[in-house]
PDB file of N, H, CA, C and O in Angstrom:
ATOM      1  N   UNK A   1     -55.502  12.472 -14.468  1.00  0.00           N
ATOM      2  CA  UNK A   1     -56.744  12.872 -15.113  1.00  0.00           C
ATOM      3  C   UNK A   1     -57.717  13.386 -14.054  1.00  0.00           C
ATOM      4  O   UNK A   1     -57.773  12.892 -12.928  1.00  0.00           O
ATOM      5  N   UNK A   2     -58.464  14.377 -14.458  1.00  0.00           N
ATOM      6  H   UNK A   2     -58.419  14.778 -15.373  1.00  0.00           H
ATOM      7  CA  UNK A   2     -59.438  14.996 -13.567  1.00  0.00           C
ATOM      8  C   UNK A   2     -60.815  14.906 -14.224  1.00  0.00           C
ATOM      9  O   UNK A   2     -60.957  15.177 -15.417  1.00  0.00           O
ATOM     10  N   UNK A   3     -61.814  14.530 -13.453  1.00  0.00           N
ATOM     11  H   UNK A   3     -61.699  14.310 -12.485  1.00  0.00           H
ATOM     12  CA  UNK A   3     -63.177  14.479 -13.984  1.00  0.00           C
ATOM     13  C   UNK A   3     -63.822  15.850 -13.830  1.00  0.00           C
ATOM     14  O   UNK A   3     -63.744  16.476 -12.773  1.00  0.00           O
ATOM     15  N   UNK A   4     -64.455  16.299 -14.897  1.00  0.00           N
ATOM     16  H   UNK A   4     -64.519  15.790 -15.755  1.00  0.00           H
ATOM     17  CA  UNK A   4     -65.158  17.577 -14.889  1.00  0.00           C
ATOM     18  C   UNK A   4     -66.581  17.353 -15.359  1.00  0.00           C
ATOM     19  O   UNK A   4     -66.829  16.651 -16.340  1.00  0.00           O
ATOM     20  N   UNK A   5     -67.505  17.961 -14.645  1.00  0.00           N
ATOM     21  H   UNK A   5     -67.303  18.531 -13.848  1.00  0.00           H
ATOM     22  CA  UNK A   5     -68.917  17.885 -15.028  1.00  0.00           C
ATOM     23  C   UNK A   5     -69.362  19.280 -15.453  1.00  0.00           C
ATOM     24  O   UNK A   5     -69.063  20.278 -14.797  1.00  0.00           O
ATOM     25  N   UNK A   6     -70.080  19.317 -16.564  1.00  0.00           N
ATOM     26  H   UNK A   6     -70.323  18.506 -17.097  1.00  0.00           H
ATOM     27  CA  UNK A   6     -70.560  20.583 -17.102  1.00  0.00           C
ATOM     28  C   UNK A   6     -72.077  20.597 -17.123  1.00  0.00           C
ATOM     29  O   UNK A   6     -72.714  19.591 -17.436  1.00  0.00           O
ATOM     30  N   UNK A   7     -72.641  21.728 -16.792  1.00  0.00           N
ATOM     31  H   UNK A   7     -72.124  22.545 -16.538  1.00  0.00           H
ATOM     32  CA  UNK A   7     -74.074  21.962 -16.980  1.00  0.00           C
ATOM     33  C   UNK A   7     -74.185  22.780 -18.257  1.00  0.00           C
ATOM     34  O   UNK A   7     -73.536  23.818 -18.395  1.00  0.00           O
ATOM     35  N   UNK A   8     -75.003  22.315 -19.188  1.00  0.00           N
ATOM     36  H   UNK A   8     -75.530  21.472 -19.076  1.00  0.00           H
ATOM     37  CA  UNK A   8     -75.077  22.931 -20.509  1.00  0.00           C
ATOM     38  C   UNK A   8     -76.521  23.315 -20.808  1.00  0.00           C
ATOM     39  O   UNK A   8     -77.431  22.492 -20.703  1.00  0.00           O
ATOM     40  N   UNK A   9     -76.713  24.567 -21.178  1.00  0.00           N
ATOM     41  H   UNK A   9     -75.974  25.235 -21.264  1.00  0.00           H
ATOM     42  CA  UNK A   9     -78.055  25.068 -21.457  1.00  0.00           C
ATOM     43  C   UNK A   9     -78.381  24.979 -22.948  1.00  0.00           C
ATOM     44  O   UNK A   9     -77.494  24.818 -23.786  1.00  0.00           O
ATOM     45  N   UNK A  10     -79.657  25.086 -23.254  1.00  0.00           N
ATOM     46  H   UNK A  10     -80.378  25.217 -22.574  1.00  0.00           H
ATOM     47  CA  UNK A  10     -80.176  25.158 -24.628  1.00  0.00           C
ATOM     48  C   UNK A  10     -79.996  23.891 -25.444  1.00  0.00           C
ATOM     49  O   UNK A  10     -80.088  23.938 -26.671  1.00  0.00           O
ATOM     50  N   UNK A  11     -79.744  22.772 -24.804  1.00  0.00           N
ATOM     51  H   UNK A  11     -79.670  22.735 -23.808  1.00  0.00           H
ATOM     52  CA  UNK A  11     -79.688  21.495 -25.518  1.00  0.00           C
ATOM     53  C   UNK A  11     -81.102  20.915 -25.512  1.00  0.00           C
ATOM     54  O   UNK A  11     -81.776  20.903 -24.481  1.00  0.00           O
ATOM     55  N   UNK A  12     -81.547  20.428 -26.695  1.00  0.00           N
ATOM     56  H   UNK A  12     -81.000  20.438 -27.532  1.00  0.00           H
ATOM     57  CA  UNK A  12     -82.920  19.951 -26.777  1.00  0.00           C
ATOM     58  C   UNK A  12     -83.061  18.554 -27.376  1.00  0.00           C
ATOM     59  O   UNK A  12     -84.097  17.911 -27.202  1.00  0.00           O
ATOM     60  N   UNK A  13     -82.026  18.072 -28.084  1.00  0.00           N
ATOM     61  H   UNK A  13     -81.185  18.594 -28.226  1.00  0.00           H
ATOM     62  CA  UNK A  13     -82.221  16.843 -28.848  1.00  0.00           C
ATOM     63  C   UNK A  13     -80.897  16.092 -29.035  1.00  0.00           C
ATOM     64  O   UNK A  13     -79.848  16.521 -28.554  1.00  0.00           O
ATOM     65  N   UNK A  14     -80.972  14.976 -29.737  1.00  0.00           N
ATOM     66  H   UNK A  14     -81.824  14.628 -30.128  1.00  0.00           H
ATOM     67  CA  UNK A  14     -79.782  14.171 -29.998  1.00  0.00           C
ATOM     68  C   UNK A  14     -78.758  14.918 -30.853  1.00  0.00           C
ATOM     69  O   UNK A  14     -77.556  14.699 -30.704  1.00  0.00           O
ATOM     70  N   UNK A  15     -79.213  15.785 -31.736  1.00  0.00           N
ATOM     71  H   UNK A  15     -80.190  15.963 -31.858  1.00  0.00           H
ATOM     72  CA  UNK A  15     -78.275  16.569 -32.556  1.00  0.00           C
ATOM     73  C   UNK A  15     -77.461  17.509 -31.669  1.00  0.00           C
ATOM     74  O   UNK A  15     -76.269  17.706 -31.903  1.00  0.00           O
ATOM     75  N   UNK A  16     -78.091  18.082 -30.665  1.00  0.00           N
ATOM     76  H   UNK A  16     -79.059  17.923 -30.475  1.00  0.00           H
ATOM     77  CA  UNK A  16     -77.382  18.943 -29.707  1.00  0.00           C
ATOM     78  C   UNK A  16     -76.331  18.130 -28.959  1.00  0.00           C
ATOM     79  O   UNK A  16     -75.200  18.580 -28.779  1.00  0.00           O
ATOM     80  N   UNK A  17     -76.708  16.944 -28.531  1.00  0.00           N
ATOM     81  H   UNK A  17     -77.627  16.578 -28.678  1.00  0.00           H
ATOM     82  CA  UNK A  17     -75.785  16.061 -27.816  1.00  0.00           C
ATOM     83  C   UNK A  17     -74.582  15.752 -28.702  1.00  0.00           C
ATOM     84  O   UNK A  17     -73.441  15.787 -28.241  1.00  0.00           O
ATOM     85  N   UNK A  18     -74.836  15.454 -29.955  1.00  0.00           N
ATOM     86  H   UNK A  18     -75.763  15.426 -30.329  1.00  0.00           H
ATOM     87  CA  UNK A  18     -73.760  15.125 -30.898  1.00  0.00           C
ATOM     88  C   UNK A  18     -72.822  16.323 -31.102  1.00  0.00           C
ATOM     89  O   UNK A  18     -71.603  16.156 -31.136  1.00  0.00           O
ATOM     90  N   UNK A  19     -73.390  17.530 -31.237  1.00  0.00           N
ATOM     91  H   UNK A  19     -74.380  17.666 -31.209  1.00  0.00           H
ATOM     92  CA  UNK A  19     -72.557  18.726 -31.426  1.00  0.00           C
ATOM     93  C   UNK A  19     -71.667  18.984 -30.216  1.00  0.00           C
ATOM     94  O   UNK A  19     -70.489  19.312 -30.361  1.00  0.00           O
ATOM     95  N   UNK A  20     -72.229  18.836 -29.035  1.00  0.00           N
ATOM     96  H   UNK A  20     -73.185  18.569 -28.917  1.00  0.00           H
ATOM     97  CA  UNK A  20     -71.446  19.054 -27.812  1.00  0.00           C
ATOM     98  C   UNK A  20     -70.354  18.000 -27.698  1.00  0.00           C
ATOM     99  O   UNK A  20     -69.213  18.329 -27.371  1.00  0.00           O
ATOM    100  N   UNK A  21     -70.680  16.749 -27.959  1.00  0.00           N
ATOM    101  H   UNK A  21     -71.606  16.482 -28.224  1.00  0.00           H
ATOM    102  CA  UNK A  21     -69.677  15.674 -27.902  1.00  0.00           C
ATOM    103  C   UNK A  21     -68.530  15.975 -28.869  1.00  0.00           C
ATOM    104  O   UNK A  21     -67.361  15.868 -28.497  1.00  0.00           O
ATOM    105  N   UNK A  22     -68.854  16.348 -30.093  1.00  0.00           N
ATOM    106  H   UNK A  22     -69.804  16.435 -30.395  1.00  0.00           H
ATOM    107  CA  UNK A  22     -67.823  16.642 -31.093  1.00  0.00           C
ATOM    108  C   UNK A  22     -66.961  17.830 -30.673  1.00  0.00           C
ATOM    109  O   UNK A  22     -65.748  17.819 -30.883  1.00  0.00           O
ATOM    110  N   UNK A  23     -67.575  18.849 -30.084  1.00  0.00           N
ATOM    111  H   UNK A  23     -68.560  18.858 -29.913  1.00  0.00           H
ATOM    112  CA  UNK A  23     -66.813  20.013 -29.628  1.00  0.00           C
ATOM    113  C   UNK A  23     -65.832  19.622 -28.525  1.00  0.00           C
ATOM    114  O   UNK A  23     -64.683  20.064 -28.533  1.00  0.00           O
ATOM    115  N   UNK A  24     -66.272  18.805 -27.587  1.00  0.00           N
ATOM    116  H   UNK A  24     -67.205  18.445 -27.580  1.00  0.00           H
ATOM    117  CA  UNK A  24     -65.400  18.384 -26.493  1.00  0.00           C
ATOM    118  C   UNK A  24     -64.290  17.454 -26.979  1.00  0.00           C
ATOM    119  O   UNK A  24     -63.173  17.503 -26.464  1.00  0.00           O
ATOM    120  N   UNK A  25     -64.587  16.615 -27.957  1.00  0.00           N
ATOM    121  H   UNK A  25     -65.494  16.576 -28.375  1.00  0.00           H
ATOM    122  CA  UNK A  25     -63.578  15.696 -28.486  1.00  0.00           C
ATOM    123  C   UNK A  25     -62.444  16.433 -29.191  1.00  0.00           C
ATOM    124  O   UNK A  25     -61.357  15.876 -29.349  1.00  0.00           O
ATOM    125  N   UNK A  26     -62.674  17.672 -29.617  1.00  0.00           N
ATOM    126  H   UNK A  26     -63.556  18.125 -29.489  1.00  0.00           H
ATOM    127  CA  UNK A  26     -61.639  18.459 -30.285  1.00  0.00           C
ATOM    128  C   UNK A  26     -60.609  19.026 -29.306  1.00  0.00           C
ATOM    129  O   UNK A  26     -59.537  19.468 -29.721  1.00  0.00           O
ATOM    130  N   UNK A  27     -60.927  19.015 -28.018  1.00  0.00           N
ATOM    131  H   UNK A  27     -61.797  18.656 -27.681  1.00  0.00           H
ATOM    132  CA  UNK A  27     -59.980  19.506 -27.013  1.00  0.00           C
ATOM    133  C   UNK A  27     -58.942  18.416 -26.775  1.00  0.00           C
ATOM    134  O   UNK A  27     -59.283  17.307 -26.362  1.00  0.00           O
ATOM    135  N   UNK A  28     -57.695  18.726 -27.033  1.00  0.00           N
ATOM    136  H   UNK A  28     -57.418  19.626 -27.368  1.00  0.00           H
ATOM    137  CA  UNK A  28     -56.624  17.728 -26.967  1.00  0.00           C
ATOM    138  C   UNK A  28     -56.491  17.119 -25.575  1.00  0.00           C
ATOM    139  O   UNK A  28     -56.422  17.829 -24.572  1.00  0.00           O
ATOM    140  N   UNK A  29     -56.457  15.793 -25.539  1.00  0.00           N
ATOM    141  H   UNK A  29     -56.513  15.216 -26.354  1.00  0.00           H
ATOM    142  CA  UNK A  29     -56.245  15.060 -24.300  1.00  0.00           C
ATOM    143  C   UNK A  29     -57.508  14.724 -23.532  1.00  0.00           C
ATOM    144  O   UNK A  29     -57.451  14.013 -22.528  1.00  0.00           O
ATOM    145  N   UNK A  30     -58.648  15.223 -23.987  1.00  0.00           N
ATOM    146  H   UNK A  30     -58.695  15.801 -24.802  1.00  0.00           H
ATOM    147  CA  UNK A  30     -59.906  15.021 -23.268  1.00  0.00           C
ATOM    148  C   UNK A  30     -60.543  13.698 -23.669  1.00  0.00           C
ATOM    149  O   UNK A  30     -60.590  13.344 -24.847  1.00  0.00           O
ATOM    150  N   UNK A  31     -61.025  12.984 -22.677  1.00  0.00           N
ATOM    151  H   UNK A  31     -60.987  13.272 -21.720  1.00  0.00           H
ATOM    152  CA  UNK A  31     -61.801  11.768 -22.910  1.00  0.00           C
ATOM    153  C   UNK A  31     -63.241  12.088 -22.546  1.00  0.00           C
ATOM    154  O   UNK A  31     -63.549  12.362 -21.387  1.00  0.00           O
ATOM    155  N   UNK A  32     -64.112  12.052 -23.531  1.00  0.00           N
ATOM    156  H   UNK A  32     -63.862  11.829 -24.473  1.00  0.00           H
ATOM    157  CA  UNK A  32     -65.510  12.408 -23.316  1.00  0.00           C
ATOM    158  C   UNK A  32     -66.252  11.200 -22.768  1.00  0.00           C
ATOM    159  O   UNK A  32     -66.222  10.114 -23.347  1.00  0.00           O
ATOM    160  N   UNK A  33     -66.904  11.410 -21.662  1.00  0.00           N
ATOM    161  H   UNK A  33     -66.928  12.292 -21.192  1.00  0.00           H
ATOM    162  CA  UNK A  33     -67.708  10.346 -21.061  1.00  0.00           C
ATOM    163  C   UNK A  33     -69.154  10.513 -21.477  1.00  0.00           C
ATOM    164  O   UNK A  33     -69.482  10.452 -22.662  1.00  0.00           O
ATOM    165  N   UNK A  34     -70.004  10.721 -20.509  1.00  0.00           N
ATOM    166  H   UNK A  34     -69.738  10.771 -19.547  1.00  0.00           H
ATOM    167  CA  UNK A  34     -71.436  10.836 -20.742  1.00  0.00           C
ATOM    168  C   UNK A  34     -71.788  12.239 -21.228  1.00  0.00           C
ATOM    169  O   UNK A  34     -71.406  13.232 -20.609  1.00  0.00           O
ATOM    170  N   UNK A  35     -72.515  12.315 -22.332  1.00  0.00           N
ATOM    171  H   UNK A  35     -72.826  11.508 -22.835  1.00  0.00           H
ATOM    172  CA  UNK A  35     -73.081  13.582 -22.792  1.00  0.00           C
ATOM    173  C   UNK A  35     -74.567  13.337 -22.978  1.00  0.00           C
ATOM    174  O   UNK A  35     -74.974  12.427 -23.701  1.00  0.00           O
ATOM    175  N   UNK A  36     -75.370  14.156 -22.321  1.00  0.00           N
ATOM    176  H   UNK A  36     -75.040  14.896 -21.734  1.00  0.00           H
ATOM    177  CA  UNK A  36     -76.824  14.044 -22.447  1.00  0.00           C
ATOM    178  C   UNK A  36     -77.395  15.455 -22.465  1.00  0.00           C
ATOM    179  O   UNK A  36     -76.684  16.426 -22.206  1.00  0.00           O
ATOM    180  N   UNK A  37     -78.654  15.558 -22.766  1.00  0.00           N
ATOM    181  H   UNK A  37     -79.232  14.769 -22.976  1.00  0.00           H
ATOM    182  CA  UNK A  37     -79.293  16.871 -22.810  1.00  0.00           C
ATOM    183  C   UNK A  37     -79.104  17.561 -21.458  1.00  0.00           C
ATOM    184  O   UNK A  37     -79.583  17.083 -20.430  1.00  0.00           O
ATOM    185  N   UNK A  38     -78.404  18.680 -21.477  1.00  0.00           N
ATOM    186  H   UNK A  38     -78.015  19.069 -22.311  1.00  0.00           H
ATOM    187  CA  UNK A  38     -78.206  19.479 -20.274  1.00  0.00           C
ATOM    188  C   UNK A  38     -76.931  19.242 -19.501  1.00  0.00           C
ATOM    189  O   UNK A  38     -76.644  19.981 -18.559  1.00  0.00           O
ATOM    190  N   UNK A  39     -76.147  18.228 -19.868  1.00  0.00           N
ATOM    191  H   UNK A  39     -76.380  17.628 -20.633  1.00  0.00           H
ATOM    192  CA  UNK A  39     -74.951  17.945 -19.075  1.00  0.00           C
ATOM    193  C   UNK A  39     -73.933  17.120 -19.853  1.00  0.00           C
ATOM    194  O   UNK A  39     -74.252  16.450 -20.835  1.00  0.00           O
ATOM    195  N   UNK A  40     -72.703  17.197 -19.374  1.00  0.00           N
ATOM    196  H   UNK A  40     -72.444  17.741 -18.576  1.00  0.00           H
ATOM    197  CA  UNK A  40     -71.629  16.377 -19.940  1.00  0.00           C
ATOM    198  C   UNK A  40     -70.636  16.059 -18.838  1.00  0.00           C
ATOM    199  O   UNK A  40     -70.473  16.823 -17.887  1.00  0.00           O
ATOM    200  N   UNK A  41     -69.973  14.913 -18.984  1.00  0.00           N
ATOM    201  H   UNK A  41     -70.106  14.292 -19.756  1.00  0.00           H
ATOM    202  CA  UNK A  41     -68.919  14.499 -18.054  1.00  0.00           C
ATOM    203  C   UNK A  41     -67.710  14.130 -18.888  1.00  0.00           C
ATOM    204  O   UNK A  41     -67.806  13.322 -19.811  1.00  0.00           O
ATOM    205  N   UNK A  42     -66.571  14.724 -18.561  1.00  0.00           N
ATOM    206  H   UNK A  42     -66.494  15.381 -17.810  1.00  0.00           H
ATOM    207  CA  UNK A  42     -65.342  14.450 -19.304  1.00  0.00           C
ATOM    208  C   UNK A  42     -64.199  14.224 -18.333  1.00  0.00           C
ATOM    209  O   UNK A  42     -64.254  14.644 -17.178  1.00  0.00           O
ATOM    210  N   UNK A  43     -63.165  13.556 -18.818  1.00  0.00           N
ATOM    211  H   UNK A  43     -63.121  13.215 -19.757  1.00  0.00           H
ATOM    212  CA  UNK A  43     -61.916  13.429 -18.072  1.00  0.00           C
ATOM    213  C   UNK A  43     -60.851  14.146 -18.875  1.00  0.00           C
ATOM    214  O   UNK A  43     -60.735  13.963 -20.087  1.00  0.00           O
ATOM    215  N   UNK A  44     -60.077  14.962 -18.183  1.00  0.00           N
ATOM    216  H   UNK A  44     -60.172  15.110 -17.198  1.00  0.00           H
ATOM    217  CA  UNK A  44     -59.048  15.745 -18.851  1.00  0.00           C
ATOM    218  C   UNK A  44     -57.793  15.773 -17.992  1.00  0.00           C
ATOM    219  O   UNK A  44     -57.876  15.713 -16.766  1.00  0.00           O
ATOM    220  N   UNK A  45     -56.625  15.863 -18.636  1.00  0.00           N
ATOM    221  H   UNK A  45     -56.558  15.911 -19.633  1.00  0.00           H
ATOM    222  CA  UNK A  45     -55.396  15.993 -17.866  1.00  0.00           C
ATOM    223  C   UNK A  45     -55.393  17.317 -17.097  1.00  0.00           C
ATOM    224  O   UNK A  45     -56.078  18.268 -17.475  1.00  0.00           O
ATOM    225  N   UNK A  46     -54.632  17.363 -16.038  1.00  0.00           N
ATOM    226  H   UNK A  46     -54.076  16.590 -15.730  1.00  0.00           H
ATOM    227  CA  UNK A  46     -54.529  18.588 -15.234  1.00  0.00           C
ATOM    228  C   UNK A  46     -54.027  19.772 -16.072  1.00  0.00           C
ATOM    229  O   UNK A  46     -54.278  20.928 -15.731  1.00  0.00           O
ATOM    230  N   UNK A  47     -53.327  19.483 -17.152  1.00  0.00           N
ATOM    231  H   UNK A  47     -53.123  18.544 -17.430  1.00  0.00           H
ATOM    232  CA  UNK A  47     -52.771  20.552 -17.987  1.00  0.00           C
ATOM    233  C   UNK A  47     -53.829  21.250 -18.843  1.00  0.00           C
ATOM    234  O   UNK A  47     -53.576  22.322 -19.393  1.00  0.00           O
ATOM    235  N   UNK A  48     -55.008  20.644 -18.954  1.00  0.00           N
ATOM    236  H   UNK A  48     -55.213  19.773 -18.507  1.00  0.00           H
ATOM    237  CA  UNK A  48     -56.097  21.258 -19.730  1.00  0.00           C
ATOM    238  C   UNK A  48     -56.969  22.048 -18.755  1.00  0.00           C
ATOM    239  O   UNK A  48     -57.602  21.460 -17.878  1.00  0.00           O
ATOM    240  N   UNK A  49     -57.008  23.372 -18.900  1.00  0.00           N
ATOM    241  H   UNK A  49     -56.494  23.849 -19.613  1.00  0.00           H
ATOM    242  CA  UNK A  49     -57.844  24.151 -17.979  1.00  0.00           C
ATOM    243  C   UNK A  49     -59.328  23.866 -18.194  1.00  0.00           C
ATOM    244  O   UNK A  49     -59.776  23.634 -19.317  1.00  0.00           O
ATOM    245  N   UNK A  50     -60.069  23.888 -17.108  1.00  0.00           N
ATOM    246  H   UNK A  50     -59.705  24.077 -16.196  1.00  0.00           H
ATOM    247  CA  UNK A  50     -61.505  23.646 -17.205  1.00  0.00           C
ATOM    248  C   UNK A  50     -62.174  24.699 -18.083  1.00  0.00           C
ATOM    249  O   UNK A  50     -63.197  24.431 -18.712  1.00  0.00           O
ATOM    250  N   UNK A  51     -61.597  25.889 -18.121  1.00  0.00           N
ATOM    251  H   UNK A  51     -60.765  26.107 -17.610  1.00  0.00           H
ATOM    252  CA  UNK A  51     -62.161  26.954 -18.959  1.00  0.00           C
ATOM    253  C   UNK A  51     -62.099  26.581 -20.441  1.00  0.00           C
ATOM    254  O   UNK A  51     -62.924  27.054 -21.224  1.00  0.00           O
ATOM    255  N   UNK A  52     -61.144  25.747 -20.839  1.00  0.00           N
ATOM    256  H   UNK A  52     -60.474  25.364 -20.203  1.00  0.00           H
ATOM    257  CA  UNK A  52     -61.050  25.304 -22.232  1.00  0.00           C
ATOM    258  C   UNK A  52     -62.242  24.412 -22.588  1.00  0.00           C
ATOM    259  O   UNK A  52     -62.718  24.433 -23.723  1.00  0.00           O
ATOM    260  N   UNK A  53     -62.715  23.639 -21.631  1.00  0.00           N
ATOM    261  H   UNK A  53     -62.328  23.622 -20.709  1.00  0.00           H
ATOM    262  CA  UNK A  53     -63.880  22.782 -21.855  1.00  0.00           C
ATOM    263  C   UNK A  53     -65.135  23.634 -22.007  1.00  0.00           C
ATOM    264  O   UNK A  53     -65.941  23.411 -22.910  1.00  0.00           O
ATOM    265  N   UNK A  54     -65.293  24.609 -21.119  1.00  0.00           N
ATOM    266  H   UNK A  54     -64.638  24.790 -20.385  1.00  0.00           H
ATOM    267  CA  UNK A  54     -66.437  25.514 -21.192  1.00  0.00           C
ATOM    268  C   UNK A  54     -66.412  26.274 -22.513  1.00  0.00           C
ATOM    269  O   UNK A  54     -67.446  26.417 -23.167  1.00  0.00           O
ATOM    270  N   UNK A  55     -65.249  26.758 -22.905  1.00  0.00           N
ATOM    271  H   UNK A  55     -64.409  26.642 -22.374  1.00  0.00           H
ATOM    272  CA  UNK A  55     -65.120  27.510 -24.157  1.00  0.00           C
ATOM    273  C   UNK A  55     -65.480  26.663 -25.371  1.00  0.00           C
ATOM    274  O   UNK A  55     -66.140  27.146 -26.291  1.00  0.00           O
ATOM    275  N   UNK A  56     -65.054  25.415 -25.381  1.00  0.00           N
ATOM    276  H   UNK A  56     -64.517  25.022 -24.634  1.00  0.00           H
ATOM    277  CA  UNK A  56     -65.354  24.528 -26.510  1.00  0.00           C
ATOM    278  C   UNK A  56     -66.856  24.348 -26.676  1.00  0.00           C
ATOM    279  O   UNK A  56     -67.370  24.374 -27.794  1.00  0.00           O
ATOM    280  N   UNK A  57     -67.555  24.167 -25.567  1.00  0.00           N
ATOM    281  H   UNK A  57     -67.137  24.146 -24.658  1.00  0.00           H
ATOM    282  CA  UNK A  57     -69.008  23.988 -25.622  1.00  0.00           C
ATOM    283  C   UNK A  57     -69.685  25.291 -26.044  1.00  0.00           C
ATOM    284  O   UNK A  57     -70.634  25.280 -26.827  1.00  0.00           O
ATOM    285  N   UNK A  58     -69.190  26.412 -25.519  1.00  0.00           N
ATOM    286  H   UNK A  58     -68.418  26.421 -24.882  1.00  0.00           H
ATOM    287  CA  UNK A  58     -69.787  27.697 -25.876  1.00  0.00           C
ATOM    288  C   UNK A  58     -69.561  28.033 -27.350  1.00  0.00           C
ATOM    289  O   UNK A  58     -70.431  28.629 -27.986  1.00  0.00           O
ATOM    290  N   UNK A  59     -68.415  27.660 -27.893  1.00  0.00           N
ATOM    291  H   UNK A  59     -67.709  27.176 -27.377  1.00  0.00           H
ATOM    292  CA  UNK A  59     -68.160  27.888 -29.321  1.00  0.00           C
ATOM    293  C   UNK A  59     -69.110  27.064 -30.181  1.00  0.00           C
ATOM    294  O   UNK A  59     -69.412  27.443 -31.313  1.00  0.00           O
ATOM    295  N   UNK A  60     -69.580  25.944 -29.652  1.00  0.00           N
ATOM    296  H   UNK A  60     -69.335  25.636 -28.733  1.00  0.00           H
ATOM    297  CA  UNK A  60     -70.558  25.118 -30.363  1.00  0.00           C
ATOM    298  C   UNK A  60     -71.963  25.706 -30.256  1.00  0.00           C
ATOM    299  O   UNK A  60     -72.896  25.213 -30.891  1.00  0.00           O
ATOM    300  N   UNK A  61     -72.114  26.761 -29.451  1.00  0.00           N
ATOM    301  H   UNK A  61     -71.357  27.161 -28.935  1.00  0.00           H
ATOM    302  CA  UNK A  61     -73.393  27.453 -29.368  1.00  0.00           C
ATOM    303  C   UNK A  61     -74.221  27.181 -28.130  1.00  0.00           C
ATOM    304  O   UNK A  61     -75.414  27.484 -28.104  1.00  0.00           O
ATOM    305  N   UNK A  62     -73.600  26.608 -27.093  1.00  0.00           N
ATOM    306  H   UNK A  62     -72.631  26.362 -27.115  1.00  0.00           H
ATOM    307  CA  UNK A  62     -74.353  26.248 -25.892  1.00  0.00           C
ATOM    308  C   UNK A  62     -73.690  26.847 -24.657  1.00  0.00           C
ATOM    309  O   UNK A  62     -72.525  26.555 -24.385  1.00  0.00           O
ATOM    310  N   UNK A  63     -74.412  27.684 -23.899  1.00  0.00           N
ATOM    311  H   UNK A  63     -75.358  27.921 -24.120  1.00  0.00           H
ATOM    312  CA  UNK A  63     -73.853  28.211 -22.667  1.00  0.00           C
ATOM    313  C   UNK A  63     -73.553  27.071 -21.691  1.00  0.00           C
ATOM    314  O   UNK A  63     -74.366  26.165 -21.510  1.00  0.00           O
ATOM    315  N   UNK A  64     -72.379  27.131 -21.068  1.00  0.00           N
ATOM    316  H   UNK A  64     -71.719  27.867 -21.215  1.00  0.00           H
ATOM    317  CA  UNK A  64     -71.971  26.058 -20.162  1.00  0.00           C
ATOM    318  C   UNK A  64     -71.344  26.617 -18.894  1.00  0.00           C
ATOM    319  O   UNK A  64     -70.715  27.675 -18.898  1.00  0.00           O
ATOM    320  N   UNK A  65     -71.533  25.876 -17.811  1.00  0.00           N
ATOM    321  H   UNK A  65     -72.044  25.016 -17.807  1.00  0.00           H
ATOM    322  CA  UNK A  65     -70.900  26.203 -16.534  1.00  0.00           C
ATOM    323  C   UNK A  65     -70.388  24.910 -15.916  1.00  0.00           C
ATOM    324  O   UNK A  65     -70.846  23.818 -16.252  1.00  0.00           O
ATOM    325  N   UNK A  66     -69.435  25.053 -15.013  1.00  0.00           N
ATOM    326  H   UNK A  66     -69.062  25.939 -14.740  1.00  0.00           H
ATOM    327  CA  UNK A  66     -68.910  23.905 -14.291  1.00  0.00           C
ATOM    328  C   UNK A  66     -69.866  23.505 -13.188  1.00  0.00           C
ATOM    329  O   UNK A  66     -70.413  24.359 -12.491  1.00  0.00           O
ATOM    330  N   UNK A  67     -70.066  22.219 -13.029  1.00  0.00           N
ATOM    331  H   UNK A  67     -69.621  21.525 -13.596  1.00  0.00           H
ATOM    332  CA  UNK A  67     -70.872  21.720 -11.917  1.00  0.00           C
ATOM    333  C   UNK A  67     -69.961  21.636 -10.694  1.00  0.00           C
ATOM    334  O   UNK A  67     -68.797  21.254 -10.813  1.00  0.00           O
ATOM    335  N   UNK A  68     -70.479  21.985  -9.533  1.00  0.00           N
ATOM    336  H   UNK A  68     -71.425  22.295  -9.436  1.00  0.00           H
ATOM    337  CA  UNK A  68     -69.651  21.886  -8.314  1.00  0.00           C
ATOM    338  C   UNK A  68     -69.339  20.443  -7.943  1.00  0.00           C
ATOM    339  O   UNK A  68     -68.656  20.195  -6.949  1.00  0.00           O
TER     340      UNK A  68
END
């Protein structure tokens, strides 16, 4: 498992946090850790590309980038 941190824009409230959490939980094999306004931390198998995590969040309506 690999830990990935995401920076997420345009999140303003608990509903945003819930939407992002639900989007990440739909990615197979991902364990969602901390999700808060502006960021998320997940653990994913090496077989799940980090771009799939970014895409899931973006499909939920929030621009996302990987944290270094």
